[in-house]
C-alpha positions in Angstrom: -6.0 -0.2 46.5 -7.8 3.5 46.6 -6.4 6.0 44.1 -5.3 9.1 45.5 -7.2 12.3 44.1 -4.0 14.2 44.3 -0.7 14.5 42.9 2.2 14.2 45.0 3.0 17.8 45.1 -0.5 18.2 46.4 -2.3 19.1 43.3 -5.7 17.6 43.3 -7.4 16.2 40.1 -10.5 18.8 40.3 -7.6 21.5 41.0 -5.8 20.1 37.7 -9.1 20.0 35.5 -9.7 23.8 36.7 -6.2 24.4 35.2 -6.7 22.6 31.9 -9.8 24.9 31.3 -8.1 28.0 32.9 -4.7 27.6 30.6 -6.7 25.8 27.4 -4.4 27.8 25.0 -1.6 25.6 26.0 -2.7 22.1 25.3 -4.8 23.8 22.3 -1.7 25.4 21.0 0.2 22.4 21.6 -2.4 20.0 19.8 -2.7 22.3 16.9 1.2 22.6 16.5 2.0 18.7 16.7 -1.4 18.0 14.5 0.0 20.4 11.7 3.4 19.0 11.7 2.0 15.5 11.7 0.0 16.5 8.2 2.8 18.2 6.5 5.0 15.6 7.1 2.9 12.7 6.2 2.1 14.8 2.9 5.8 15.2 2.2 6.7 11.4 2.9 4.0 9.7 1.3 4.3 8.4 -2.0 1.2 7.4 -3.2 0.9 3.8 -4.3 -1.8 2.4 -6.6 -2.7 -1.2 -7.9 -4.2 -2.2 -11.1 -4.7 -6.0 -12.4 -4.9 -7.6 -15.7 -5.8 -11.5 -16.3 -4.3 -13.9 -18.6 -5.5 -17.2 -19.6 -3.0 -20.1 -19.9 -4.1 -23.1 -21.5 -4.5 -26.0 -24.1 -7.3 -25.3 -26.9 -8.6 -28.9 -26.7 -11.3 -30.8 -24.5 -9.3 -33.0 -23.1 -9.9 -33.2 -19.2 -6.6 -34.6 -18.3 -5.1 -31.8 -20.3 -7.2 -29.4 -18.2 -5.8 -30.9 -15.1 -2.3 -30.5 -15.9 -3.1 -26.8 -17.0 -4.3 -26.2 -13.4 -1.6 -27.9 -11.8 0.6 -25.7 -13.6 -0.7 -22.5 -12.8 1.3 -22.5 -9.6 4.5 -22.4 -11.8 3.1 -19.6 -13.9 2.6 -17.5 -11.1 6.3 -17.8 -10.4 7.6 -17.3 -13.8 5.4 -13.9 -13.8 8.1 -12.7 -11.4 11.3 -14.0 -13.3 13.9 -11.9 -14.8 13.1 -13.1 -18.4 9.3 -11.6 -18.0 10.0 -8.8 -15.8 13.1 -7.1 -17.5 11.2 -6.4 -20.7 8.5 -4.5 -18.7 11.2 -2.5 -16.9 12.7 -1.3 -20.3 9.5 -0.2 -21.2 8.6 1.5 -18.0 12.0 3.4 -18.3 11.0 5.3 -20.9 8.1 6.8 -19.2 9.6 10.0 -17.4 7.1 9.6 -14.6 8.2 6.1 -13.7 11.4 6.3 -11.0 11.8 2.6 -10.1 14.2 0.1 -10.7 13.7 -4.0 -11.6 13.8 -4.9 -7.8 10.9 -2.3 -6.7 9.2 -3.7 -9.9 9.1 -7.2 -8.7 8.3 -6.1 -4.9 5.0 -4.4 -6.2 3.7 -7.4 -8.5 1.6 -10.1 -6.8 -0.1 -13.0 -8.5 -3.4 -15.1 -7.9 -5.5 -17.8 -9.9 -8.7 -18.7 -8.8 -9.4 -22.2 -7.8 -9.8 -24.7 -10.7 -9.6 -22.1 -12.9 -7.2 -21.6 -15.8 -6.8 -17.7 -15.4 -3.6 -15.8 -13.8 -4.5 -12.7 -12.5 -1.4 -10.1 -12.4 -1.3 -7.3 -10.0 1.1 -4.5 -10.0 1.6 -1.3 -8.6 2.4 2.2 -9.7 2.8 5.8 -8.3 -0.6 6.7 -10.3 -3.4 4.9 -11.6 -1.8 5.3 -15.2 1.5 3.9 -14.1 -0.2 0.9 -12.4 -2.7 0.2 -15.0 0.5 0.1 -17.7 2.9 -2.0 -15.6 -0.2 -4.6 -15.3 -0.7 -4.5 -19.1 2.8 -4.6 -20.1 3.4 -7.9 -17.5 0.3 -9.1 -19.4 2.1 -8.9 -22.6 5.5 -10.1 -21.7 4.0 -13.2 -20.3 2.0 -14.1 -23.6 5.1 -13.5 -25.5 7.6 -15.0 -23.5 6.1 -17.7 -21.6 5.6 -20.2 -24.6 9.8 -19.9 -25.2 10.3 -20.6 -21.5 7.8 -23.4 -21.2 7.4 -24.7 -24.8 4.2 -27.1 -23.8 2.5 -24.2 -21.7 -0.1 -24.1 -24.7 -1.9 -20.5 -25.4 -1.7 -17.2 -23.3 -4.4 -15.0 -23.9 -5.1 -11.9 -22.3 -8.9 -11.9 -21.2 -9.1 -8.4 -19.2 -6.7 -5.5 -19.3 -5.8 -3.1 -16.5 -7.4 0.2 -16.7 -6.8 3.3 -14.8 -10.5 3.6 -13.7 -10.1 0.2 -11.7 -6.6 1.0 -10.2 -7.0 1.1 -6.5 -5.1 3.6 -4.1 -3.5 1.5 -1.5 -1.8 3.8 1.1 -4.6 6.5 1.2 -5.4 6.3 5.0 -1.5 6.9 5.7 -2.2 10.6 5.7 -5.2 10.5 8.0 -3.4 8.1 10.6 -0.3 10.0 11.1 -2.5 13.4 11.7 -4.7 11.7 14.0 -1.5 10.2 15.5 -0.1 13.8 15.8 -3.4 15.3 17.3 -3.4 12.8 19.9 0.3 13.2 20.5 0.1 16.8 20.7 -3.0 16.6 23.4 -0.6 14.4 25.4 2.1 17.3 25.2 -0.2 19.9 25.7 -1.8 18.3 28.9 1.7 17.5 30.3 2.9 21.0 29.5 -0.8 22.4 31.6 0.3 20.4 34.6 4.0 21.4 34.7 3.0 25.1 34.3 0.4 24.7 36.8 2.6 23.3 39.3 5.3 25.8 38.4 2.8 28.6 39.2 2.0 27.1 42.6 
Protein backbone atom coordinates (compact mmCIF):
# COMPACT_ATOMS: atom_id res chain seq x y z
CA UNK A 1 0.00 0.00 0.00
CA UNK A 2 1.44 3.36 -1.05
CA UNK A 3 1.82 6.00 1.65
CA UNK A 4 0.29 9.36 0.97
CA UNK A 5 2.81 12.17 0.67
CA UNK A 6 0.42 14.67 2.22
CA UNK A 7 -1.57 15.02 5.40
CA UNK A 8 -5.36 14.93 5.54
CA UNK A 9 -5.63 18.70 5.31
CA UNK A 10 -3.42 18.90 2.25
CA UNK A 11 -0.07 19.67 3.93
CA UNK A 12 2.53 17.68 2.02
CA UNK A 13 5.50 16.02 3.65
CA UNK A 14 7.88 18.34 1.81
CA UNK A 15 5.95 21.38 2.99
CA UNK A 16 6.09 20.06 6.54
CA UNK A 17 9.87 19.67 6.31
CA UNK A 18 10.13 23.24 5.14
CA UNK A 19 7.93 24.30 8.05
CA UNK A 20 10.27 22.53 10.47
CA UNK A 21 13.09 24.64 9.11
CA UNK A 22 11.10 27.85 9.03
CA UNK A 23 9.68 27.45 12.55
CA UNK A 24 12.73 25.75 14.02
CA UNK A 25 12.47 27.78 17.22
CA UNK A 26 9.22 26.03 18.15
CA UNK A 27 10.63 22.51 18.38
CA UNK A 28 14.05 23.66 19.60
CA UNK A 29 12.56 25.62 22.51
CA UNK A 30 10.08 22.85 23.32
CA UNK A 31 12.81 20.19 23.30
CA UNK A 32 15.07 22.42 25.40
CA UNK A 33 12.41 23.03 28.04
CA UNK A 34 11.48 19.33 28.24
CA UNK A 35 15.13 18.28 28.47
CA UNK A 36 15.94 20.79 31.20
CA UNK A 37 12.82 19.82 33.13
CA UNK A 38 13.66 16.12 32.92
CA UNK A 39 17.24 16.78 34.02
CA UNK A 40 16.34 18.82 37.09
CA UNK A 41 13.54 16.43 38.05
CA UNK A 42 15.94 13.48 37.76
CA UNK A 43 18.53 15.30 39.88
CA UNK A 44 15.99 16.01 42.62
CA UNK A 45 14.45 12.54 42.71
CA UNK A 46 17.52 10.36 42.25
CA UNK A 47 18.97 9.15 45.55
CA UNK A 48 22.48 7.81 44.97
CA UNK A 49 22.82 4.10 45.73
CA UNK A 50 26.24 2.54 46.25
CA UNK A 51 27.17 -1.06 46.86
CA UNK A 52 30.13 -2.41 48.82
CA UNK A 53 31.08 -5.92 49.86
CA UNK A 54 32.97 -7.72 52.59
CA UNK A 55 33.79 -11.43 52.74
CA UNK A 56 33.83 -13.92 55.59
CA UNK A 57 35.07 -17.49 55.65
CA UNK A 58 33.05 -20.00 57.69
CA UNK A 59 34.87 -23.25 58.31
CA UNK A 60 36.17 -25.88 60.71
CA UNK A 61 39.96 -25.64 61.00
CA UNK A 62 40.79 -29.27 60.29
CA UNK A 63 41.75 -31.36 57.29
CA UNK A 64 38.73 -33.65 57.34
CA UNK A 65 37.32 -33.76 53.76
CA UNK A 66 33.90 -34.80 55.05
CA UNK A 67 33.78 -31.80 57.36
CA UNK A 68 34.76 -29.47 54.52
CA UNK A 69 32.00 -30.87 52.32
CA UNK A 70 29.53 -30.38 55.16
CA UNK A 71 30.72 -26.79 55.57
CA UNK A 72 30.25 -26.15 51.85
CA UNK A 73 26.70 -27.51 52.01
CA UNK A 74 25.98 -25.30 55.01
CA UNK A 75 26.87 -22.11 53.12
CA UNK A 76 23.37 -21.96 51.61
CA UNK A 77 21.89 -21.74 55.11
CA UNK A 78 24.40 -19.13 56.19
CA UNK A 79 23.41 -16.95 53.24
CA UNK A 80 19.84 -16.86 54.56
CA UNK A 81 20.92 -16.33 58.17
CA UNK A 82 22.95 -13.26 57.14
CA UNK A 83 19.68 -11.40 56.40
CA UNK A 84 17.79 -12.44 59.54
CA UNK A 85 16.90 -10.15 62.43
CA UNK A 86 19.51 -11.48 64.93
CA UNK A 87 22.26 -10.53 62.47
CA UNK A 88 20.79 -7.40 60.92
CA UNK A 89 19.30 -5.71 64.02
CA UNK A 90 22.70 -4.90 65.60
CA UNK A 91 23.82 -3.45 62.26
CA UNK A 92 20.74 -1.21 62.16
CA UNK A 93 21.45 -0.07 65.72
CA UNK A 94 24.99 0.99 64.83
CA UNK A 95 23.98 2.67 61.58
CA UNK A 96 21.25 4.66 63.35
CA UNK A 97 23.99 6.43 65.29
CA UNK A 98 25.20 7.95 62.02
CA UNK A 99 23.28 11.13 61.14
CA UNK A 100 23.87 10.50 57.44
CA UNK A 101 21.92 7.23 57.63
CA UNK A 102 18.18 7.59 57.08
CA UNK A 103 17.03 3.99 56.56
CA UNK A 104 15.14 1.50 58.68
CA UNK A 105 15.70 -2.22 59.16
CA UNK A 106 13.42 -3.19 56.28
CA UNK A 107 15.30 -1.01 53.80
CA UNK A 108 18.56 -2.29 55.24
CA UNK A 109 17.58 -5.91 54.59
CA UNK A 110 16.35 -5.01 51.09
CA UNK A 111 19.81 -3.67 50.27
CA UNK A 112 21.67 -6.79 51.42
CA UNK A 113 22.57 -9.62 49.09
CA UNK A 114 24.89 -12.59 49.53
CA UNK A 115 26.82 -14.92 47.28
CA UNK A 116 29.13 -17.91 47.60
CA UNK A 117 31.64 -18.94 44.96
CA UNK A 118 31.16 -22.57 43.98
CA UNK A 119 32.87 -25.10 46.27
CA UNK A 120 34.26 -22.44 48.59
CA UNK A 121 33.66 -21.43 52.18
CA UNK A 122 33.72 -17.71 51.40
CA UNK A 123 30.48 -15.82 51.97
CA UNK A 124 30.37 -12.46 50.19
CA UNK A 125 28.15 -9.87 51.86
CA UNK A 126 26.93 -7.03 49.64
CA UNK A 127 25.30 -3.99 51.21
CA UNK A 128 23.92 -0.76 49.82
CA UNK A 129 24.20 2.79 51.09
CA UNK A 130 23.54 6.34 49.96
CA UNK A 131 27.29 7.03 49.90
CA UNK A 132 30.43 4.91 49.43
CA UNK A 133 31.23 5.36 53.12
CA UNK A 134 27.79 4.18 54.28
CA UNK A 135 27.84 1.20 51.92
CA UNK A 136 31.26 0.11 53.16
CA UNK A 137 30.32 0.69 56.80
CA UNK A 138 27.16 -1.40 56.38
CA UNK A 139 28.99 -4.29 54.74
CA UNK A 140 31.66 -4.32 57.45
CA UNK A 141 29.13 -4.12 60.29
CA UNK A 142 27.25 -7.01 58.72
CA UNK A 143 30.41 -9.10 58.53
CA UNK A 144 31.24 -8.29 62.14
CA UNK A 145 27.73 -9.14 63.32
CA UNK A 146 27.82 -12.46 61.49
CA UNK A 147 31.23 -13.26 62.97
CA UNK A 148 30.03 -12.56 66.49
CA UNK A 149 26.55 -14.10 66.37
CA UNK A 150 26.59 -17.00 63.93
CA UNK A 151 28.36 -19.32 66.43
CA UNK A 152 25.54 -18.58 68.89
CA UNK A 153 22.80 -19.19 66.32
CA UNK A 154 24.48 -22.28 64.85
CA UNK A 155 26.75 -23.74 67.55
CA UNK A 156 28.45 -26.17 65.15
CA UNK A 157 29.13 -23.58 62.45
CA UNK A 158 32.85 -23.47 63.19
CA UNK A 159 35.14 -20.46 62.84
CA UNK A 160 33.93 -17.25 61.21
CA UNK A 161 36.82 -15.20 59.89
CA UNK A 162 36.60 -11.85 58.11
CA UNK A 163 38.98 -12.21 55.17
CA UNK A 164 38.13 -9.04 53.25
CA UNK A 165 36.68 -5.78 54.52
CA UNK A 166 34.73 -3.34 52.38
CA UNK A 167 36.37 -0.02 51.49
CA UNK A 168 34.96 3.22 50.12
CA UNK A 169 37.32 3.00 47.13
CA UNK A 170 35.82 -0.30 46.00
CA UNK A 171 32.20 0.84 46.42
CA UNK A 172 30.30 1.01 43.15
CA UNK A 173 27.53 3.39 42.10
CA UNK A 174 24.42 1.40 41.17
CA UNK A 175 22.12 4.02 39.66
CA UNK A 176 24.55 6.44 38.08
CA UNK A 177 22.88 6.26 34.68
CA UNK A 178 19.38 7.19 35.85
CA UNK A 179 19.83 10.94 35.41
CA UNK A 180 21.24 10.49 31.91
CA UNK A 181 18.43 8.13 30.88
CA UNK A 182 15.69 10.41 32.17
CA UNK A 183 17.32 13.43 30.52
CA UNK A 184 17.50 11.61 27.20
CA UNK A 185 13.86 10.62 27.61
CA UNK A 186 12.98 14.26 28.20
CA UNK A 187 14.85 15.27 25.05
CA UNK A 188 13.05 12.71 22.88
CA UNK A 189 9.67 13.60 24.36
CA UNK A 190 10.41 17.29 23.88
CA UNK A 191 11.33 16.75 20.25
CA UNK A 192 8.11 14.85 19.70
CA UNK A 193 6.05 17.63 21.28
CA UNK A 194 8.00 20.25 19.34
CA UNK A 195 7.43 18.57 16.00
CA UNK A 196 3.75 18.13 16.83
CA UNK A 197 3.47 21.78 17.89
CA UNK A 198 5.16 22.86 14.65
CA UNK A 199 2.72 20.77 12.64
CA UNK A 200 -0.31 22.24 14.44
CA UNK A 201 1.04 25.78 14.09
CA UNK A 202 1.71 25.29 10.37
CA UNK A 203 -1.78 23.90 9.75
CA UNK A 204 -3.30 26.74 11.75
CA UNK A 205 -1.46 29.35 9.67
CA UNK A 206 -2.74 27.75 6.47
